[in-house]
N, C-alpha and C positions, 0 to 999 in steps of 0.2 A: 713710662718712657714714650716719647713720640718718635715714630719712624717715618721717614720720607722716601718715596720711590719716584724718581724722575723718569719721564718717558717723553717721546716725541722728537728726539734728535734724529739726525740723518745727514745725508749729503744733499746740498742745495746749491744752485748756481748763484753767483752774485746778482743782487737785485731781487732774489726770491724771498719767500716767507716760510717760516716754520712756527708752529705753536707747541710749546713745551707744556707738559703737565706735571704736577707734583702731587701725588696722593699721600695724604698724611693719615697715620693711625693715631688713635687717642681721642678722648672725649672732650678735650678742651681746645680744639683747634681754633674755634672762633675767638678765643682770648689771646692768641699769639699774633704778634707781628711776624710777617714772613718775608723772606728775601730770596732773590736769585743771585748767584755768584758764578764766576767762571774762571777757568784756568787754562791758558793757552800753553802749548808746548814750550818748555824752557822759561816760562814766566811764572810769576807769583799769582796766586789766586786773587781776584779782584771783585769788588762789589759791582753789581749790575743794577738791581732795583729792589725796592722794598715796598711793602704795603702794610699798613697798620691794621689792627682789628677794626678800626673805624673806617677804613678804606682810603686813608691818606697815602699817596704814593710819592716815591722819591726815586730818581734815576741818576745813574752815572752820566756825565756829560757826553761820553762817547756813544751812548745809545739813546739819549733823549730825542724824542720826536720820531724814533723808529720802533722802539719796543714799548709794549704796554703790559704791565703786571696787573692781574686781577685775581679775585678769589671767589669761590663758591663755598660758603661755609656749610651749606646743606650737604655738599659732597665731600667735605674735608679736602678740598683741592685748591691749589693755587696754579695760575697759568702765567706763561710768558709768551705773548704774541710778538714775534720778531718779524719785522718787515724791512725791506730795503737792505737785505743782508750784504755784508761786505766780507772779503777774505779775512780781515782782521778780527771778525767775530768768531772765527774758528776757535773752538775751545771745548772743554768738558764743562757742562753747565750743571750746577748744583742748586738745590733748594735747601733752605735751612731757616731756622729762627735766627735773628741777629745774636741772641744770647749764646746759642750753641755754636754759631760761627766764631764768635769771639773766643770761646773755649776750645776751639779746634776740633769739634766733632762734626764729621762729614759722612755722607752716604756715598753711593756708587757714582752718581751723576749720569748725565746722558751726553753723548758726543754730538756736537754740531760741527759740520765741516762745510765751509763755503768755498767752493772752487769751481772753476770753469774747465 
């Protein structure tokens, strides 16, 4: 089984930046596509960004141009660099494989709050 531990969330002012990290356990990390997802209070969880094992990225329109997903396979870690943060980015952020996300398996997540 692969386990993911998200970190790096916190309170930031609008326009600020945060870098989220997702540490993965397991020996086959490099073979997985990885994604970031978020869930705002009272709203459904939504897709944020994905990166394939080959490094191809995809982003939700709401974050395109502001967020960057990357991975370091040697460290079994995926990152989400978030710039120009907006209050509407406030959510719990989760990392996951797309497959596990579809199956409804989620970890703890990390809280991102964008507020002045």
